[in-house]
VEXDREN-2710 file (C-alpha; in Angstrom, 1 decimal):
% VEXDREN-2710
k/r/px/py/pz
1/MET/-72.8/-97.4/-130.8
2/ILE/-73.9/-98.4/-127.6
3/GLY/-71.9/-95.8/-125.3
4/SER/-69.0/-97.2/-123.1
5/ALA/-71.4/-96.6/-119.5
6/ALA/-73.6/-99.0/-121.0
7/ILE/-71.2/-101.9/-121.4
8/SER/-69.2/-100.9/-118.1
9/HIS/-71.3/-103.8/-116.0
10/GLY/-68.4/-104.9/-113.8
11/ALA/-68.2/-101.0/-112.6
12/SER/-69.4/-100.5/-108.6
13/ALA/-71.3/-98.3/-107.0
14/ALA/-68.8/-96.5/-106.1
15/GLY/-67.8/-95.9/-109.5
16/ALA/-70.9/-94.5/-110.6
17/VAL/-69.9/-91.2/-108.6
18/SER/-67.1/-90.4/-111.1
19/ASN/-70.0/-89.8/-113.2
20/ILE/-71.4/-87.5/-111.5
21/ALA/-71.2/-84.4/-112.7
22/ALA/-70.9/-80.7/-110.7
23/ASN/-71.1/-77.4/-112.3
24/GLY/-68.9/-76.9/-115.6
25/ALA/-68.8/-80.7/-116.0
26/PRO/-70.2/-81.6/-119.4
27/GLY/-73.5/-80.8/-120.4
28/PHE/-74.4/-78.0/-118.6
29/GLY/-76.3/-75.5/-120.1
30/THR/-76.5/-77.6/-123.0
31/ALA/-80.6/-77.3/-123.2
32/ARG/-82.8/-74.1/-123.8
33/ARG/-85.9/-76.3/-123.3
34/CYS/-87.8/-79.3/-121.6
35/LEU/-89.7/-81.9/-123.1
36/MET/-90.8/-84.0/-120.5
37/LEU/-93.2/-86.9/-120.6
38/PHE/-94.5/-88.3/-117.9
39/MET/-96.1/-92.0/-117.9
40/TRP/-97.9/-91.8/-115.0
41/GLY/-98.7/-95.6/-112.8
42/GLY/-95.2/-97.3/-113.7
43/PRO/-94.7/-98.7/-117.4
44/SER/-92.7/-102.1/-117.3
45/GLN/-89.2/-102.0/-117.8
46/LEU/-89.3/-105.4/-119.5
47/ASP/-92.2/-104.3/-121.8
48/THR/-90.9/-101.3/-122.9
49/PHE/-87.0/-101.0/-122.8
50/ASP/-85.0/-103.4/-121.4
51/PRO/-86.6/-106.5/-122.4
52/LYS/-85.1/-110.0/-121.2
53/PRO/-85.0/-112.6/-123.7
54/SER/-83.4/-115.0/-122.1
55/ALA/-85.1/-114.7/-118.8
56/PRO/-87.5/-117.0/-117.6
57/ALA/-91.2/-116.9/-119.4
58/GLU/-93.0/-115.6/-116.5
59/VAL/-90.2/-113.1/-116.5
60/ARG/-90.0/-112.8/-120.0
61/GLY/-93.6/-112.4/-120.7
62/GLU/-95.2/-112.1/-123.7
63/PHE/-93.5/-110.0/-126.1
64/ALA/-90.8/-110.7/-128.2
65/SER/-87.3/-108.3/-128.4
66/VAL/-86.4/-106.2/-131.8
67/GLU/-83.0/-105.1/-132.4
68/THR/-82.8/-101.3/-133.3
69/ALA/-80.6/-98.5/-135.4
70/VAL/-78.1/-99.5/-132.6
71/PRO/-76.5/-102.1/-132.9
72/GLY/-77.1/-104.8/-129.2
73/MET/-79.6/-102.2/-128.2
74/GLN/-83.4/-104.1/-128.1
75/ILE/-86.3/-103.0/-127.3
76/CYS/-89.3/-104.2/-126.9
77/GLU/-91.4/-105.1/-130.6
78/HIS/-94.6/-102.9/-129.9
79/PHE/-91.8/-99.3/-130.4
80/ARG/-91.5/-100.1/-133.9
81/ARG/-91.6/-96.2/-135.0
82/LEU/-89.0/-96.1/-131.7
83/ALA/-87.3/-98.7/-133.1
84/PRO/-85.2/-96.9/-136.2
85/LEU/-85.0/-93.7/-134.4
86/THR/-83.0/-95.1/-131.3
87/GLU/-80.0/-93.6/-132.5
88/LEU/-81.1/-90.8/-130.9
89/VAL/-81.7/-91.6/-127.8
90/THR/-79.7/-93.0/-124.8
91/LEU/-82.0/-95.8/-122.6
92/VAL/-81.2/-95.5/-118.9
93/ARG/-82.1/-99.1/-117.8
94/SER/-80.6/-98.5/-114.1
95/MET/-83.0/-96.3/-112.5
96/THR/-84.0/-97.0/-109.3
97/HIS/-85.3/-95.5/-105.8
98/ASP/-87.3/-97.4/-103.0
99/ASP/-90.9/-95.9/-103.2
100/PRO/-93.6/-98.1/-104.1
101/ALA/-96.5/-95.7/-103.9
102/HIS/-97.5/-93.6/-106.4
103/LEU/-98.1/-90.5/-105.4
104/SER/-94.7/-89.8/-103.1
105/SER/-92.8/-91.3/-106.2
106/ALA/-94.6/-89.3/-108.7
107/HIS/-93.9/-86.4/-106.4
108/THR/-90.1/-87.4/-106.1
109/THR/-89.8/-87.9/-110.3
110/LEU/-91.3/-84.6/-111.1
111/THR/-89.6/-82.4/-108.8
112/GLY/-86.0/-84.0/-108.3
113/HIS/-86.9/-83.9/-104.4
114/LEU/-88.4/-86.5/-101.8
115/PRO/-92.2/-85.5/-100.8
116/PRO/-92.7/-83.8/-97.5
117/VAL/-94.3/-87.4/-96.7
118/ASN/-92.1/-90.5/-98.6
119/LYS/-93.7/-93.8/-99.2
120/SER/-97.4/-92.8/-98.9
121/ASP/-100.4/-92.5/-101.6
122/ASP/-102.3/-91.0/-98.5
123/GLU/-100.9/-87.6/-99.0
124/PRO/-102.7/-85.2/-101.4
125/PRO/-100.9/-81.9/-103.0
126/SER/-100.1/-79.1/-100.5
127/ARG/-97.7/-75.6/-100.6
128/SER/-95.3/-77.6/-98.5
129/ASP/-94.1/-79.5/-101.8
130/SER/-91.2/-79.1/-103.8
131/PRO/-91.9/-77.4/-106.9
132/HIS/-92.5/-78.9/-110.3
133/LEU/-89.4/-79.2/-112.5
134/GLY/-91.3/-76.8/-114.7
135/ALA/-92.1/-74.3/-111.9
136/LEU/-88.2/-74.1/-111.2
137/ALA/-87.1/-73.8/-115.3
138/ALA/-89.3/-70.7/-115.2
139/GLN/-87.8/-69.2/-112.8
140/PHE/-84.4/-69.2/-114.6
141/LEU/-85.9/-69.6/-118.0
142/LYS/-88.3/-67.1/-119.7
143/SER/-91.0/-67.0/-122.1
144/PRO/-90.6/-64.6/-125.1
145/ASN/-94.1/-62.5/-126.2
146/GLY/-95.7/-62.8/-123.0
147/LEU/-95.8/-66.6/-123.3
148/PRO/-96.1/-69.3/-120.0
149/SER/-92.6/-70.3/-119.0
150/ALA/-93.8/-73.5/-118.0
151/VAL/-97.2/-75.5/-119.4
152/SER/-98.5/-79.0/-118.3
153/MET/-101.1/-80.8/-119.4
154/PRO/-103.4/-82.5/-120.1
155/TRP/-104.8/-83.0/-116.5
156/HIS/-102.8/-82.6/-112.7
157/THR/-102.5/-86.8/-112.5
158/LEU/-104.5/-88.9/-109.8
159/HIS/-105.2/-92.6/-108.7
160/PRO/-108.7/-93.2/-108.2
161/ALA/-107.6/-95.9/-105.6
162/ALA/-104.8/-93.6/-103.8
163/PRO/-106.6/-92.2/-100.7
164/GLY/-104.6/-88.5/-101.5
165/GLY/-105.9/-88.7/-104.8
166/THR/-104.2/-86.1/-106.6
167/ALA/-100.4/-86.8/-107.2
168/PRO/-98.3/-84.1/-105.3
169/GLY/-95.5/-81.9/-106.8
170/GLN/-97.5/-80.9/-109.8
171/THR/-97.4/-77.0/-108.9
172/ALA/-94.8/-74.8/-107.9
173/GLY/-95.6/-76.3/-104.3
174/TRP/-93.7/-73.4/-102.4
175/LEU/-92.6/-70.8/-104.4
176/GLY/-96.5/-70.1/-104.3
177/PRO/-99.7/-70.3/-106.5
178/ALA/-98.1/-67.3/-108.9
179/ALA/-95.9/-70.1/-110.2
180/ASP/-97.5/-72.3/-111.1
181/PRO/-97.0/-73.7/-114.3
182/MET/-100.1/-73.2/-117.1
183/LEU/-102.6/-75.9/-116.6
184/VAL/-104.1/-76.8/-119.9
185/THR/-107.1/-79.3/-120.0
186/GLY/-109.4/-81.2/-121.9
187/ASN/-108.4/-84.0/-124.9
188/PRO/-106.8/-81.5/-128.0
189/ALA/-108.1/-84.6/-130.6
190/ALA/-111.7/-83.7/-130.0
191/PRO/-113.9/-81.6/-132.1
192/GLY/-114.3/-78.1/-131.2
193/TRP/-111.7/-78.6/-128.6
194/SER/-110.2/-75.3/-127.5
195/VAL/-107.7/-73.9/-124.1
196/PRO/-109.9/-73.0/-122.0
197/VAL/-108.4/-70.4/-120.2
198/PHE/-109.1/-68.2/-123.4
199/GLN/-112.6/-69.4/-123.6
200/LEU/-114.1/-65.4/-122.3
201/ALA/-117.3/-65.8/-120.2
202/ASP/-120.5/-64.9/-122.7
203/GLY/-120.7/-61.4/-123.4
204/LEU/-117.4/-60.6/-122.8
205/SER/-115.4/-59.0/-125.1
206/VAL/-111.3/-58.4/-125.5
207/ALA/-112.7/-54.6/-125.3
208/ARG/-114.2/-54.2/-122.0
209/LEU/-111.4/-56.9/-120.7
210/GLU/-109.1/-54.4/-121.0
211/GLN/-111.5/-52.1/-119.8
212/ARG/-111.5/-54.3/-116.8
213/ARG/-108.0/-54.5/-116.2
214/GLY/-107.9/-50.9/-116.4
215/LEU/-109.7/-51.0/-113.9
216/LEU/-107.9/-53.3/-112.0
217/ARG/-104.9/-50.7/-112.5
218/SER/-106.5/-47.7/-111.2
219/LEU/-107.7/-49.8/-107.9
220/ASP/-103.5/-50.7/-106.9
221/ALA/-102.3/-47.0/-108.1
222/VAL/-104.5/-46.7/-104.6
223/ARG/-103.3/-49.7/-103.0
224/SER/-100.8/-48.8/-99.9
225/ASP/-96.8/-49.6/-100.6
226/THR/-97.3/-52.2/-98.0
227/ALA/-99.8/-53.9/-99.4
228/SER/-100.1/-57.9/-98.3
229/THR/-97.6/-60.5/-100.2
230/VAL/-101.5/-61.6/-100.3
231/SER/-102.8/-58.6/-102.7
232/ARG/-99.2/-58.8/-104.3
233/ASN/-99.5/-62.3/-105.7
234/LEU/-103.2/-61.5/-106.6
235/THR/-102.1/-58.8/-109.0
236/ASP/-99.4/-60.5/-110.5
237/GLN/-102.3/-63.8/-111.3
238/GLN/-104.5/-61.4/-112.7
239/THR/-101.6/-60.0/-114.7
240/ALA/-100.5/-63.4/-116.0
241/ALA/-104.2/-64.0/-116.3
242/PHE/-104.5/-61.1/-119.0
243/ASN/-101.4/-61.5/-121.1
244/LEU/-102.6/-65.2/-121.6
245/LEU/-106.1/-63.9/-122.3
246/GLY/-104.3/-61.4/-124.9
247/SER/-101.6/-63.2/-126.5
248/SER/-101.8/-63.7/-130.2
249/SER/-98.3/-65.7/-129.9
250/LEU/-100.1/-68.4/-127.5
251/GLN/-103.3/-69.1/-129.2
252/ALA/-101.3/-69.9/-132.4
253/ALA/-99.2/-72.1/-130.9
254/PHE/-102.3/-74.1/-129.8
255/ASP/-104.2/-73.7/-132.9
256/LEU/-103.9/-77.1/-133.9
257/GLN/-106.5/-76.5/-136.9
258/SER/-103.0/-74.7/-138.6
259/GLU/-101.2/-78.2/-138.9
260/ARG/-101.6/-80.2/-141.9
261/PRO/-104.0/-83.2/-141.3
262/SER/-101.0/-85.4/-142.0
263/THR/-99.0/-84.1/-139.3
264/ARG/-101.6/-84.7/-136.7
265/GLU/-102.5/-87.9/-137.8
266/ARG/-98.5/-89.0/-138.0
267/TYR/-98.4/-87.9/-133.9
268/GLY/-102.1/-89.9/-133.7
269/MET/-105.7/-88.5/-133.3
270/ASN/-106.2/-89.5/-129.9
271/ILE/-105.7/-87.4/-126.0
272/HIS/-101.8/-87.9/-125.8
273/GLY/-100.6/-87.7/-129.5
274/GLN/-101.9/-84.3/-129.7
275/CYS/-100.9/-83.2/-126.2
276/VAL/-97.2/-83.9/-127.3
277/LEU/-98.1/-82.0/-130.9
278/LEU/-99.4/-79.3/-128.9
279/ALA/-96.2/-79.6/-126.7
280/ARG/-93.6/-79.3/-129.6
281/ARG/-95.3/-76.2/-130.7
282/LEU/-95.4/-74.1/-127.9
283/LEU/-91.8/-75.5/-127.5
284/GLU/-90.8/-73.6/-131.0
285/GLN/-92.7/-70.6/-130.0
286/GLY/-89.8/-70.6/-127.2
287/VAL/-91.7/-71.8/-124.0
288/PRO/-88.9/-73.6/-122.0
289/PHE/-90.8/-76.2/-120.1
290/VAL/-93.2/-78.8/-121.2
291/SER/-95.0/-81.5/-119.5
292/VAL/-97.2/-84.4/-120.6
293/ASN/-98.6/-86.6/-118.5
294/TRP/-100.1/-89.9/-119.3
295/HIS/-103.8/-88.9/-119.7
296/ASN/-106.9/-90.4/-117.8
297/ASP/-107.6/-93.0/-119.6
298/GLY/-110.4/-95.1/-117.4
299/GLN/-107.7/-98.1/-117.0
300/ASN/-104.9/-96.8/-114.1
301/PHE/-103.0/-95.1/-117.2
302/TRP/-99.6/-97.6/-116.9
303/ASP/-100.4/-99.3/-113.8
304/THR/-100.8/-102.6/-115.2
305/HIS/-101.5/-104.8/-112.2
306/GLY/-103.6/-106.7/-114.1
307/ASN/-104.1/-107.9/-118.2
308/ASN/-100.8/-106.5/-118.3
309/PHE/-99.6/-107.6/-122.0
310/ASN/-103.1/-106.8/-123.7
311/ARG/-103.1/-103.4/-122.0
312/LEU/-99.6/-102.7/-123.0
313/ARG/-100.2/-104.2/-126.6
314/ASN/-103.7/-102.6/-127.6
315/SER/-103.9/-99.5/-125.8
316/LEU/-100.4/-98.1/-124.3
317/ILE/-97.1/-98.5/-126.3
318/PRO/-99.0/-97.7/-129.6
319/PRO/-99.9/-94.1/-128.8
320/ALA/-97.2/-93.5/-126.7
321/ASP/-94.5/-94.5/-129.4
322/GLN/-96.3/-92.9/-131.8
323/ALA/-96.7/-89.7/-130.2
324/LEU/-92.6/-90.1/-129.2
325/ALA/-91.5/-91.1/-132.6
326/ALA/-93.5/-87.6/-134.1
327/VAL/-91.9/-85.3/-131.9
328/LEU/-88.0/-86.7/-132.1
329/GLU/-88.1/-86.7/-135.7
330/ASP/-89.6/-83.4/-136.0
331/LEU/-87.4/-82.5/-133.5
332/ARG/-84.2/-83.4/-135.6
333/ASP/-85.8/-82.4/-138.3
334/SER/-86.0/-78.5/-137.2
335/GLY/-83.0/-78.7/-135.5
336/LEU/-84.2/-78.1/-132.3
337/LEU/-82.9/-81.3/-130.7
338/ASP/-79.8/-79.9/-130.4
339/ASP/-81.3/-77.4/-127.8
340/THR/-84.2/-79.6/-126.5
341/LEU/-83.7/-81.8/-123.6
342/VAL/-85.8/-85.1/-124.1
343/VAL/-87.5/-86.9/-120.7
344/TRP/-90.1/-90.1/-121.3
345/THR/-89.9/-91.8/-117.7
346/GLY/-92.4/-93.0/-115.0
347/GLU/-92.0/-92.9/-111.5
348/PHE/-91.4/-96.8/-110.8
349/GLY/-92.2/-99.9/-112.9
350/ARG/-93.2/-103.5/-112.6
351/ARG/-91.9/-106.6/-111.0
352/PRO/-90.3/-109.0/-112.7
353/GLN/-92.6/-111.7/-112.2
354/ILE/-95.9/-112.3/-113.9
355/THR/-98.7/-112.3/-111.1
356/ALA/-100.0/-115.8/-112.7
357/ALA/-103.7/-114.9/-112.0
358/ASN/-104.3/-112.3/-113.7
359/ALA/-101.2/-111.7/-116.4
360/GLY/-100.3/-108.4/-114.2
361/ARG/-97.2/-106.9/-113.0
362/GLU/-96.5/-105.2/-109.5
363/HIS/-95.1/-101.9/-108.7
364/HIS/-91.6/-102.0/-108.5
365/PRO/-89.3/-99.2/-108.0
366/TRP/-85.9/-101.1/-107.7
367/CYS/-85.5/-100.9/-110.9
368/TYR/-86.7/-99.5/-114.3
369/SER/-86.3/-97.6/-117.5
370/SER/-86.2/-94.0/-118.7
371/LEU/-85.4/-92.4/-122.5
372/LEU/-83.2/-89.1/-122.8
373/ALA/-82.6/-87.5/-126.0
374/GLY/-81.7/-84.4/-127.1
375/ALA/-79.2/-81.1/-126.2
376/GLY/-76.4/-82.7/-125.2
377/ILE/-77.6/-86.7/-124.3
378/GLN/-74.8/-88.6/-126.2
379/ARG/-77.1/-90.4/-129.3
380/GLY/-77.0/-94.2/-129.8
381/SER/-76.9/-95.4/-126.3
382/ILE/-77.5/-97.4/-122.8
383/TYR/-76.8/-95.9/-119.3
384/GLY/-76.0/-98.4/-117.1
385/SER/-77.6/-102.1/-117.0
386/SER/-79.6/-104.6/-114.8
387/ASP/-79.4/-107.8/-113.7
388/ARG/-80.6/-110.7/-115.5
389/ILE/-84.3/-110.1/-115.0
390/ALA/-84.6/-106.5/-114.5
391/ALA/-85.0/-106.9/-110.7
392/TYR/-81.9/-104.6/-109.9
393/PRO/-79.2/-102.5/-111.3
394/ARG/-76.5/-103.9/-112.2
395/ASP/-74.4/-100.8/-112.4
396/ASN/-74.5/-97.1/-112.9
397/PRO/-77.5/-97.1/-110.4
398/VAL/-79.5/-93.0/-111.1
399/SER/-82.2/-92.2/-109.0
400/PRO/-85.1/-89.8/-109.7
401/ARG/-83.5/-87.0/-107.9
402/ASP/-79.8/-87.3/-110.4
403/LEU/-82.9/-87.5/-113.0
404/GLY/-84.0/-83.6/-112.3
405/ALA/-80.7/-83.0/-110.9
406/THR/-80.0/-84.1/-114.6
407/VAL/-82.5/-81.5/-116.1
408/MET/-81.6/-78.5/-113.8
409/HIS/-77.9/-79.2/-115.2
410/ALA/-78.7/-79.2/-118.6
411/LEU/-81.0/-76.0/-118.4
412/GLY/-78.0/-74.5/-116.8
413/ILE/-79.3/-73.8/-113.6
414/PRO/-76.5/-73.9/-111.6
415/SER/-76.5/-76.6/-108.1
416/ASP/-75.7/-73.5/-105.4
417/ARG/-78.6/-71.4/-106.3
418/THR/-81.4/-71.3/-104.2
419/LEU/-84.7/-69.8/-103.6
420/ASN/-87.1/-68.5/-101.3
421/ASP/-90.6/-70.1/-100.2
422/LEU/-93.3/-67.5/-99.7
423/SER/-92.5/-67.2/-95.8
424/GLY/-88.9/-66.2/-97.0
425/ARG/-87.1/-69.6/-96.3
426/PRO/-84.2/-70.0/-98.9
427/HIS/-84.1/-73.8/-100.0
428/GLN/-81.4/-75.9/-102.2
429/LEU/-83.0/-76.8/-105.7
430/TYR/-80.5/-79.7/-106.3
431/ALA/-81.5/-83.0/-104.0
432/GLY/-79.6/-85.6/-106.7
433/ARG/-76.4/-84.9/-108.7
434/PRO/-76.2/-84.7/-112.3
435/VAL/-75.6/-87.5/-114.5
436/ALA/-72.3/-86.4/-116.8
437/GLY/-72.2/-89.9/-118.0
438/LEU/-75.4/-88.7/-119.7
439/PHE/-73.6/-86.5/-121.9
440/SER/-71.3/-85.9/-125.3
441/GLY/-67.9/-85.5/-124.3
442/SER/-68.2/-87.2/-120.4
END
């Protein structure tokens, strides 16, 4: 049944505050791990999870909407694998902010905080950025057996048309490089792919690597107790690198050859599908936070200023739908969905009015959609709603800062905790407020 928050269309913005949680409210600590699927470029809300079949043709677009497993919940016809699984998810149709720039809005989405320079595609990443949600989670949730506590794949997103290039907010920012999520690059669907960090230099065996590690330990032992912060960070990074190279658990998690061919095919033999499969394997091994960024497809990702409908129909929705459905099924069947939070989102949406000259949709941060599942999130529900053309939220607006706070809340990270940057200055971890209405029992 669609949740009550979905049908309270008369709620005011002030009334929405009652759906915002503090520590101890519904959902706190329900997640032991998180999978974040970042659809870089900004998926169209109308052509994914908030279709408007009664809108004018210049808004409605080419796609039909279809009924799902949840009565009254319609989504785009091309999410055919997700449609029968919607009883597992909540669709948020009232995401909103006011930043139309890719880079700065990506920072806000991935960190839950505004960037040092907002509304800008000019600013590259820096150590003044807020930490990625995975880097924050890793400060509180540790992996077993030397596994990393946060992993991102298959690249740090960048936009070739943005002067700043790479989007900020994908590292540990002011926490320092030692806290960066492990970045796993490349195409795991490609024959012979392996994790770059596992590739030893020619002629270097694991035994020789251990000898070098022993030498470094000897050098560390004679260092002054007043070693610089830089030296200590270098030691931490060296230790982490050695642990990764020697981790049989991590290497086993990345061994896709151990999966049945039918399972690999079910996720999709493409870069996104195999990254999501790897993410599931890492979560099963105990990694608390895994991020999969939409890959570099050479065509501006989900940034469909032109040829929107062909791009979505042929290149974007099918692999996204296939991988999302597969991981939801597997997490459900294994029981891990009960304490795994799944988040599917972009940095903004698209303008409702189609650009007639090239069948595109322009940037539109004022209203878009996200999907959440697992870890106490209401099932078969819609949170919030948009107006008749999905231009603005009609009720229960949710900012990306609220979404980030919701992730941390679900992971059991208290809102009153702070962390220090490398200079010792404390930082608040929450910039938004967790959305209690997303959780069962709210």
